C-alpha positions in Angstrom: 83.3 78.9 124.5 84.3 81.9 127.1 86.3 81.3 130.5 85.6 81.4 133.9 86.1 84.8 134.5 83.7 85.8 131.4 86.7 86.3 128.8 87.2 85.1 125.9 89.9 82.3 125.4 93.3 84.0 124.9 93.9 82.1 121.5 90.5 83.3 120.3 91.8 86.8 121.9 95.1 86.4 119.4 93.4 85.2 116.5 90.7 88.2 116.9 93.1 90.6 116.8 95.0 89.0 113.9 91.9 89.7 112.1 90.7 93.3 112.9 94.3 93.9 112.0 94.1 92.1 108.6 90.9 94.1 107.6 92.6 97.3 108.9 95.9 96.9 106.8 94.1 95.5 103.9 91.4 98.3 103.9 94.3 101.0 104.2 97.1 98.9 101.7 94.5 99.1 99.1 94.0 103.1 99.2 97.5 103.1 98.7 98.5 100.7 95.7 99.3 102.2 92.4 97.3 102.3 89.4 94.0 100.9 90.6 96.1 97.9 91.5 93.9 95.4 93.7 94.9 93.8 96.7 94.2 90.3 95.6 96.7 91.4 92.5 99.4 93.0 94.6 99.4 89.8 96.5 100.1 87.3 93.1 103.0 89.6 92.5 104.4 89.3 95.8 103.9 85.8 95.9 105.9 85.6 93.1 108.8 87.5 93.8 109.1 85.9 97.5 108.6 82.4 96.2 109.7 82.5 92.7 109.0 79.9 89.8 106.1 79.5 87.9 102.7 78.1 89.2 99.5 77.0 87.7 96.6 78.1 88.0 94.9 76.2 90.2 97.7 75.5 92.6 97.9 79.6 93.1 94.0 79.1 94.0 95.2 76.5 96.2 97.7 78.8 97.8 95.5 81.7 98.1 92.7 79.5 99.3 90.5 81.1 96.7 88.3 79.6 93.8 89.9 78.6 90.5 87.4 81.3 89.4 88.2 84.0 91.5 91.9 83.2 90.5 91.5 83.1 87.1 89.8 86.8 87.1 92.6 88.1 88.8 95.9 86.3 86.6 93.6 87.6 83.2 93.9 91.2 84.6 97.6 90.6 85.8 98.7 89.4 82.2 96.6 92.4 80.5 98.5 94.8 82.4 101.2 92.8 81.6 102.7 91.7 84.8 102.7 88.3 84.6 102.9 85.8 81.2 100.5 82.7 80.8 101.8 80.2 78.6 101.0 76.6 78.1 102.7 74.0 80.2 105.4 72.1 78.1 104.6 68.9 80.0 101.0 69.2 79.9 99.3 71.0 76.8 95.8 71.1 78.9 97.0 73.2 81.5 98.5 76.4 82.1 102.3 78.2 84.0 102.0 81.4 85.5 105.1 83.7 85.9 106.0 87.3 86.4 106.9 89.3 84.1 109.7 92.4 85.0 107.0 95.0 84.7 104.9 92.7 87.2 108.3 92.9 89.5 108.5 96.7 88.9 104.7 97.3 89.7 105.7 95.2 93.2 108.4 97.6 93.6 105.8 100.1 92.9 103.5 99.1 95.9 106.2 98.7 98.0 107.0 102.6 97.6 103.7 103.3 98.1 103.3 101.6 101.7 106.2 103.4 102.5 104.9 105.8 104.7 102.6 103.1 106.3 105.5 101.1 106.9 107.5 104.3 108.5 104.6 104.9 110.7 104.6 101.4 112.0 108.0 101.1 112.3 108.4 104.4 114.5 105.3 102.4 116.8 106.7 98.8 116.7 110.5 98.5 118.0 112.7 95.7 116.2 112.4 93.9 119.5 109.2 94.0 119.1 109.3 92.8 115.8 112.4 89.9 116.4 109.4 88.5 119.4 106.3 88.6 117.2 107.8 87.5 113.8 108.4 84.2 115.2 105.3 83.3 116.5 103.3 84.7 113.3 105.5 82.5 111.5 105.0 79.3 113.5 101.3 80.3 113.5 101.1 80.3 109.7 103.1 77.3 109.7 100.7 75.7 111.5 97.4 77.0 109.5 98.9 76.3 106.3 100.2 72.7 106.8 96.9 71.7 108.2 94.5 73.1 105.9 
C-alpha cells in the first residue's frame, strides 16, 4: 500500500529503517564480540542482566521468539562456557531453570567494553536530546508489539 504521492506509509518507512538499523547493528556487534560469542548468546546474557531472575528454556524461547530447539542450542553453548547454569526446576522435576553466572555477567561487561568504540561513535552523532526524543517512542513501539504478539 503506497500513498497517493507514491510514498510508502510513514509507519512502514519507520519499521523499514528500524529493520535496516537492526541488520547493520547486528553485523557490527557480532564482529566486535569477544571469544567467538554469537549475538544470540550475548542477547541471552544481556536479557538476564536486564531482567534478572531465573527463566525456563521455554520462557526464554518465547521471549526471543525462537524455537525451543534454537534456544536449547544457545543455552547449551552458554552453559558449556560456564556463562549460565541450567538446573532442575525444584517445583517441576521435568522442567529446567536457567540463570546467569558471575562469569556470564563478566562476559556481558567484556562485550560492552568491546562495543564501546561503536557506542562512542554513535554518541558523537546522536545528542542526548535526540536520544531523549527517540527512546520513549521506540520503547512505546516495543511495548505495543510485545503485548500484541
